C-alpha positions as CSV (number, residue, x, y, z in Angstrom):
1,M,20.4,-2.8,-1.1
2,A,18.0,-5.5,-0.7
3,E,17.7,-7.9,2.5
4,A,16.7,-11.5,1.6
5,R,13.7,-12.6,4.6
6,H,12.5,-15.8,3.4
7,D,14.1,-18.5,1.4
8,S,12.7,-18.4,-2.3
9,D,12.2,-22.1,-2.0
10,S,8.5,-21.1,-2.6
11,S,7.5,-24.4,0.0
12,K,9.0,-22.8,2.5
13,W,6.8,-19.2,2.0
14,P,4.4,-18.7,5.1
15,T,1.2,-21.3,5.0
16,A,0.1,-21.4,8.2
17,D,-2.7,-23.7,8.7
18,A,-5.3,-21.5,10.1
19,T,-8.4,-20.7,7.8
20,D,-8.3,-18.2,5.8
21,G,-9.6,-14.7,7.3
22,L,-10.7,-11.4,6.3
23,F,-8.6,-7.9,7.0
24,H,-11.0,-5.0,6.6
25,G,-13.4,-6.6,4.3
26,M,-10.5,-8.1,2.1
27,K,-10.0,-12.2,2.0
28,V,-6.2,-12.8,3.9
29,H,-4.8,-16.1,2.3
30,T,-3.1,-18.5,4.6
31,K,-1.3,-19.7,1.6
32,Y,-0.2,-17.7,-1.5
33,P,-2.6,-18.0,-4.2
34,K,-2.4,-19.6,-7.6
35,P,-0.5,-17.2,-10.3
36,E,-2.4,-15.8,-13.1
37,V,0.3,-15.1,-15.0
38,T,4.3,-17.2,-14.3
39,F,7.3,-16.5,-15.8
40,T,10.5,-18.5,-16.2
41,Q,13.6,-17.9,-13.9
42,E,15.0,-16.7,-17.4
43,E,12.4,-14.3,-17.9
44,L,12.5,-12.8,-14.3
45,E,16.2,-12.6,-14.3
46,S,16.8,-10.7,-17.8
47,K,13.2,-8.3,-16.3
48,L,14.4,-7.2,-12.9
49,S,17.6,-5.9,-11.5
50,P,19.5,-8.5,-8.6
51,E,17.5,-6.6,-6.1
52,Q,13.9,-6.6,-7.5
53,F,14.4,-10.1,-7.8
54,L,15.3,-10.7,-4.2
55,V,12.4,-8.0,-3.3
56,T,9.7,-9.5,-5.2
57,Q,10.5,-13.1,-5.9
58,E,12.2,-14.2,-2.4
59,R,10.2,-11.9,-0.2
60,G,13.3,-9.3,0.7
61,T,13.1,-6.2,2.0
62,E,14.7,-2.8,0.5
63,R,16.3,-1.4,3.5
64,R,14.7,1.7,5.2
65,W,15.3,4.9,3.9
66,T,16.5,4.1,0.5
67,G,13.1,3.3,-1.8
68,K,13.8,5.8,-4.9
69,Y,9.8,6.9,-4.5
70,L,10.0,7.5,-1.2
71,K,10.6,11.4,-1.7
72,M,8.9,11.4,-5.3
73,D,6.0,13.6,-5.1
74,D,5.1,13.4,-9.2
75,D,1.2,12.4,-10.2
76,G,1.1,8.8,-11.3
77,V,0.2,5.4,-10.8
78,F,2.4,2.6,-9.5
79,S,2.5,-0.6,-11.1
80,C,4.2,-4.5,-10.0
81,V,7.3,-4.1,-11.7
82,V,7.3,-7.7,-12.7
83,C,4.0,-8.1,-14.4
84,G,2.7,-4.1,-14.9
85,V,-0.8,-4.5,-12.9
86,P,-1.5,-1.1,-11.7
87,L,-1.4,-0.8,-7.5
88,F,-1.7,2.6,-6.1
89,K,-1.7,5.9,-7.1
90,T,0.2,8.9,-6.0
91,D,-2.9,10.6,-4.5
92,R,-3.4,7.3,-2.0
93,K,1.4,7.8,-1.0
94,F,1.9,9.7,2.1
95,D,4.8,10.2,4.6
96,S,4.4,7.4,7.7
97,G,7.6,7.8,8.7
98,C,8.6,4.1,9.0
99,G,11.5,4.6,5.8
100,W,9.3,2.6,3.4
101,L,6.7,3.7,1.0
102,S,3.4,4.2,1.8
103,F,0.0,4.2,0.6
104,S,-3.4,4.3,2.4
105,D,-5.6,2.3,-0.5
106,V,-4.7,0.5,-3.4
107,V,-6.2,1.1,-7.1
108,S,-8.4,-1.9,-6.6
109,S,-8.6,-4.9,-4.3
110,D,-8.7,-6.9,-7.3
111,N,-5.2,-6.1,-7.8
112,V,-3.4,-7.6,-4.8
113,A,-4.0,-10.7,-2.6
114,L,-3.2,-10.6,1.1
115,V,-1.5,-13.2,2.8
116,R,-1.1,-14.1,6.8
117,D,2.8,-14.1,7.3
118,T,4.2,-16.0,10.8
119,T,7.6,-15.4,9.6
120,L,8.0,-13.2,12.8
121,R,7.7,-15.1,16.1
122,E,6.9,-11.8,18.1
123,R,3.9,-11.2,15.6
124,M,1.8,-12.2,13.0
125,R,1.7,-9.9,9.5
126,I,0.0,-9.5,6.4
127,E,1.8,-9.8,3.6
128,I,0.4,-8.2,0.2
129,V,1.2,-9.5,-3.1
130,C,0.4,-8.8,-6.7
131,S,-2.6,-10.8,-7.4
132,K,-1.6,-11.7,-11.2
133,C,2.1,-12.8,-10.8
134,V,2.4,-13.1,-6.7
135,A,5.1,-11.1,-6.3
136,H,6.3,-10.0,-3.0
137,L,5.1,-6.0,-2.5
138,G,5.3,-5.3,1.0
139,H,2.9,-5.7,4.0
140,V,-0.1,-3.8,5.3
141,F,-0.9,-2.5,8.9
142,E,-3.6,-0.7,10.7
143,D,-1.9,2.5,11.3
144,G,-2.7,4.4,8.6
145,P,-4.4,7.9,8.6
146,R,-7.7,7.4,10.0
147,Q,-8.9,10.5,8.2
148,S,-8.7,7.6,4.9
149,T,-8.5,3.8,4.9
150,G,-6.6,3.4,8.5
151,L,-4.5,1.5,6.6
152,R,-1.0,1.7,6.1
153,Y,0.6,-0.2,3.0
154,C,4.2,-0.4,3.6
155,I,5.9,-1.2,0.0
156,N,9.4,-1.5,-1.4
157,S,9.9,0.7,-4.5
158,L,11.7,-2.4,-6.1
159,S,8.5,-3.7,-6.3
160,L,7.0,-1.1,-7.9
161,G,7.3,0.8,-11.5
162,F,6.2,3.9,-12.0
163,E,4.4,5.9,-15.0
164,K,3.9,9.7,-14.3
165,Q,0.2,11.1,-15.1
166,A,0.5,13.4,-18.4
167,E,0.1,16.9,-17.9
168,G,-3.6,18.3,-17.5
169,N,-5.1,14.8,-16.4
């Protein structure tokens, strides 16, 4: 079950006044980028479960340890549940012990956007959204595997679809 973390009114989403910056070479936006593709409320409600809608459109968070892909070990590609853009490959998935799906890297930095998230008083976080439709995916942190990128993309399973890789590929 997902929990709402932000109001669904996009005018209330994090829009800090600080200038855009860089995070490991990727631009961090202070405001949400304009989506390349948009869907009507009716299209989203028919395409997504209520929990997926809450996470992707209202910036919610699924409960720890409940993600359907958390324990999955099939080879394949995870994509945005809203628009289908490829986001993560299973070869970059790892068990961080945090209770959410964790990846050390994205398929392409062009497929995601980073947004400064100031909704927690105790710290600033970096939200990760789909660059095509601006669906909320999760957050990225600097406590990932050092032998890889050093990053941990902490992702809600509810924001993803999965395509299993064909045998022998």
